[in-house]
PyMOL commands that place a pseudoatom at each C-alpha (Angstrom):
pseudoatom trace, name=CA, resn=MET, resi=1, chain=A, elem=C, hetatm=0, pos=[93.533, 142.494, 92.520]
pseudoatom trace, name=CA, resn=LYS, resi=2, chain=A, elem=C, hetatm=0, pos=[93.752, 141.275, 96.038]
pseudoatom trace, name=CA, resn=PRO, resi=3, chain=A, elem=C, hetatm=0, pos=[90.780, 139.678, 97.754]
pseudoatom trace, name=CA, resn=GLU, resi=4, chain=A, elem=C, hetatm=0, pos=[89.056, 141.634, 100.440]
pseudoatom trace, name=CA, resn=ILE, resi=5, chain=A, elem=C, hetatm=0, pos=[89.343, 140.186, 103.939]
pseudoatom trace, name=CA, resn=VAL, resi=6, chain=A, elem=C, hetatm=0, pos=[86.123, 140.428, 105.960]
pseudoatom trace, name=CA, resn=ASP, resi=7, chain=A, elem=C, hetatm=0, pos=[84.953, 139.685, 109.447]
pseudoatom trace, name=CA, resn=ILE, resi=8, chain=A, elem=C, hetatm=0, pos=[81.594, 138.256, 108.394]
pseudoatom trace, name=CA, resn=VAL, resi=9, chain=A, elem=C, hetatm=0, pos=[80.216, 135.950, 105.818]
pseudoatom trace, name=CA, resn=PRO, resi=10, chain=A, elem=C, hetatm=0, pos=[76.490, 136.592, 104.823]
pseudoatom trace, name=CA, resn=GLY, resi=11, chain=A, elem=C, hetatm=0, pos=[74.410, 133.703, 105.878]
pseudoatom trace, name=CA, resn=VAL, resi=12, chain=A, elem=C, hetatm=0, pos=[77.088, 132.026, 108.147]
pseudoatom trace, name=CA, resn=SER, resi=13, chain=A, elem=C, hetatm=0, pos=[76.479, 132.798, 111.847]
pseudoatom trace, name=CA, resn=GLU, resi=14, chain=A, elem=C, hetatm=0, pos=[78.981, 132.803, 114.862]
pseudoatom trace, name=CA, resn=ASP, resi=15, chain=A, elem=C, hetatm=0, pos=[77.383, 129.436, 115.848]
pseudoatom trace, name=CA, resn=ASP, resi=16, chain=A, elem=C, hetatm=0, pos=[77.992, 127.959, 112.359]
pseudoatom trace, name=CA, resn=LEU, resi=17, chain=A, elem=C, hetatm=0, pos=[81.664, 129.186, 112.463]
pseudoatom trace, name=CA, resn=ALA, resi=18, chain=A, elem=C, hetatm=0, pos=[82.067, 127.596, 115.903]
pseudoatom trace, name=CA, resn=ALA, resi=19, chain=A, elem=C, hetatm=0, pos=[80.705, 124.335, 114.670]
pseudoatom trace, name=CA, resn=PHE, resi=20, chain=A, elem=C, hetatm=0, pos=[82.983, 124.364, 111.619]
pseudoatom trace, name=CA, resn=GLN, resi=21, chain=A, elem=C, hetatm=0, pos=[85.995, 125.063, 113.848]
pseudoatom trace, name=CA, resn=VAL, resi=22, chain=A, elem=C, hetatm=0, pos=[85.074, 122.000, 116.137]
pseudoatom trace, name=CA, resn=GLU, resi=23, chain=A, elem=C, hetatm=0, pos=[84.575, 119.808, 113.116]
pseudoatom trace, name=CA, resn=ALA, resi=24, chain=A, elem=C, hetatm=0, pos=[88.023, 120.887, 111.589]
pseudoatom trace, name=CA, resn=GLU, resi=25, chain=A, elem=C, hetatm=0, pos=[89.843, 120.482, 114.822]
pseudoatom trace, name=CA, resn=GLU, resi=26, chain=A, elem=C, hetatm=0, pos=[88.395, 116.922, 115.356]
pseudoatom trace, name=CA, resn=GLY, resi=27, chain=A, elem=C, hetatm=0, pos=[89.785, 116.005, 111.905]
pseudoatom trace, name=CA, resn=TYR, resi=28, chain=A, elem=C, hetatm=0, pos=[88.317, 114.042, 109.058]
pseudoatom trace, name=CA, resn=ASP, resi=29, chain=A, elem=C, hetatm=0, pos=[88.455, 110.455, 108.125]
pseudoatom trace, name=CA, resn=LEU, resi=30, chain=A, elem=C, hetatm=0, pos=[89.840, 110.834, 104.635]
pseudoatom trace, name=CA, resn=GLY, resi=31, chain=A, elem=C, hetatm=0, pos=[89.523, 107.169, 103.972]
pseudoatom trace, name=CA, resn=ALA, resi=32, chain=A, elem=C, hetatm=0, pos=[85.804, 107.524, 104.365]
pseudoatom trace, name=CA, resn=MET, resi=33, chain=A, elem=C, hetatm=0, pos=[85.698, 110.442, 101.808]
pseudoatom trace, name=CA, resn=LEU, resi=34, chain=A, elem=C, hetatm=0, pos=[87.527, 108.569, 99.016]
pseudoatom trace, name=CA, resn=SER, resi=35, chain=A, elem=C, hetatm=0, pos=[85.153, 107.415, 96.211]
pseudoatom trace, name=CA, resn=GLY, resi=36, chain=A, elem=C, hetatm=0, pos=[85.379, 104.453, 93.979]
pseudoatom trace, name=CA, resn=PRO, resi=37, chain=A, elem=C, hetatm=0, pos=[86.156, 104.098, 90.444]
pseudoatom trace, name=CA, resn=ASN, resi=38, chain=A, elem=C, hetatm=0, pos=[85.205, 107.098, 88.279]
pseudoatom trace, name=CA, resn=PRO, resi=39, chain=A, elem=C, hetatm=0, pos=[81.860, 106.005, 86.630]
pseudoatom trace, name=CA, resn=HIS, resi=40, chain=A, elem=C, hetatm=0, pos=[82.546, 108.422, 83.879]
pseudoatom trace, name=CA, resn=ARG, resi=41, chain=A, elem=C, hetatm=0, pos=[86.024, 106.801, 83.005]
pseudoatom trace, name=CA, resn=LEU, resi=42, chain=A, elem=C, hetatm=0, pos=[86.400, 106.037, 79.308]
pseudoatom trace, name=CA, resn=GLN, resi=43, chain=A, elem=C, hetatm=0, pos=[87.023, 102.411, 78.796]
pseudoatom trace, name=CA, resn=VAL, resi=44, chain=A, elem=C, hetatm=0, pos=[89.572, 102.243, 75.851]
pseudoatom trace, name=CA, resn=VAL, resi=45, chain=A, elem=C, hetatm=0, pos=[91.184, 98.839, 76.788]
pseudoatom trace, name=CA, resn=PRO, resi=46, chain=A, elem=C, hetatm=0, pos=[89.185, 95.735, 75.685]
pseudoatom trace, name=CA, resn=ASP, resi=47, chain=A, elem=C, hetatm=0, pos=[87.575, 93.684, 78.568]
pseudoatom trace, name=CA, resn=ASP, resi=48, chain=A, elem=C, hetatm=0, pos=[89.614, 90.656, 77.799]
pseudoatom trace, name=CA, resn=LEU, resi=49, chain=A, elem=C, hetatm=0, pos=[92.950, 92.539, 78.004]
pseudoatom trace, name=CA, resn=VAL, resi=50, chain=A, elem=C, hetatm=0, pos=[91.934, 94.153, 81.336]
pseudoatom trace, name=CA, resn=ALA, resi=51, chain=A, elem=C, hetatm=0, pos=[91.038, 90.668, 82.574]
pseudoatom trace, name=CA, resn=GLU, resi=52, chain=A, elem=C, hetatm=0, pos=[94.485, 89.334, 81.607]
pseudoatom trace, name=CA, resn=VAL, resi=53, chain=A, elem=C, hetatm=0, pos=[96.306, 92.115, 83.250]
pseudoatom trace, name=CA, resn=GLU, resi=54, chain=A, elem=C, hetatm=0, pos=[94.331, 91.552, 86.453]
pseudoatom trace, name=CA, resn=ARG, resi=55, chain=A, elem=C, hetatm=0, pos=[95.022, 87.888, 86.287]
pseudoatom trace, name=CA, resn=VAL, resi=56, chain=A, elem=C, hetatm=0, pos=[98.667, 88.315, 85.902]
pseudoatom trace, name=CA, resn=ALA, resi=57, chain=A, elem=C, hetatm=0, pos=[98.734, 90.927, 88.609]
pseudoatom trace, name=CA, resn=ARG, resi=58, chain=A, elem=C, hetatm=0, pos=[96.937, 88.518, 91.002]
pseudoatom trace, name=CA, resn=ALA, resi=59, chain=A, elem=C, hetatm=0, pos=[99.387, 85.846, 90.071]
pseudoatom trace, name=CA, resn=ARG, resi=60, chain=A, elem=C, hetatm=0, pos=[102.603, 88.053, 90.716]
pseudoatom trace, name=CA, resn=GLY, resi=61, chain=A, elem=C, hetatm=0, pos=[100.935, 89.648, 93.803]
pseudoatom trace, name=CA, resn=VAL, resi=62, chain=A, elem=C, hetatm=0, pos=[101.349, 93.199, 92.334]
pseudoatom trace, name=CA, resn=ALA, resi=63, chain=A, elem=C, hetatm=0, pos=[99.022, 96.028, 91.276]
pseudoatom trace, name=CA, resn=PRO, resi=64, chain=A, elem=C, hetatm=0, pos=[97.688, 95.881, 87.704]
pseudoatom trace, name=CA, resn=GLU, resi=65, chain=A, elem=C, hetatm=0, pos=[99.592, 99.196, 87.136]
pseudoatom trace, name=CA, resn=ALA, resi=66, chain=A, elem=C, hetatm=0, pos=[102.829, 97.371, 87.760]
pseudoatom trace, name=CA, resn=VAL, resi=67, chain=A, elem=C, hetatm=0, pos=[102.062, 94.722, 85.120]
pseudoatom trace, name=CA, resn=ILE, resi=68, chain=A, elem=C, hetatm=0, pos=[101.245, 97.494, 82.603]
pseudoatom trace, name=CA, resn=ARG, resi=69, chain=A, elem=C, hetatm=0, pos=[104.453, 99.408, 83.497]
pseudoatom trace, name=CA, resn=ALA, resi=70, chain=A, elem=C, hetatm=0, pos=[106.580, 96.229, 83.169]
pseudoatom trace, name=CA, resn=ALA, resi=71, chain=A, elem=C, hetatm=0, pos=[105.007, 95.375, 79.891]
pseudoatom trace, name=CA, resn=LEU, resi=72, chain=A, elem=C, hetatm=0, pos=[105.479, 98.760, 78.523]
pseudoatom trace, name=CA, resn=THR, resi=73, chain=A, elem=C, hetatm=0, pos=[108.997, 99.058, 79.659]
pseudoatom trace, name=CA, resn=GLU, resi=74, chain=A, elem=C, hetatm=0, pos=[109.874, 95.648, 77.995]
pseudoatom trace, name=CA, resn=TYR, resi=75, chain=A, elem=C, hetatm=0, pos=[108.008, 96.725, 74.772]
pseudoatom trace, name=CA, resn=LEU, resi=76, chain=A, elem=C, hetatm=0, pos=[109.816, 100.110, 74.597]
pseudoatom trace, name=CA, resn=ALA, resi=77, chain=A, elem=C, hetatm=0, pos=[113.173, 98.362, 75.169]
pseudoatom trace, name=CA, resn=THR, resi=78, chain=A, elem=C, hetatm=0, pos=[112.741, 96.244, 72.047]
pseudoatom trace, name=CA, resn=THR, resi=79, chain=A, elem=C, hetatm=0, pos=[111.699, 99.247, 69.790]
pseudoatom trace, name=CA, resn=ALA, resi=80, chain=A, elem=C, hetatm=0, pos=[114.714, 101.553, 70.590]
for i in range(1, 80): cmd.bond("trace and resi %d" % i, "trace and resi %d" % (i + 1))
show_as sticks, trace
zoom trace
């Protein structure tokens, strides 16, 4: 089933379309649209461990993800 292409959208006027076009052509500040951390994220790592990872990351000047990646890589190398 192919969608039908129409020339009008009920409830959207020609002026609305012109305004949408101008807005799109001006561009969007995507940085302003980014949200913070997900408030619904499930916390499965104990707070003390998160704090330690963040401390090590700050000390090394890297992101916490890099600390976790390095620790996991090192751990997996010892279990193979």
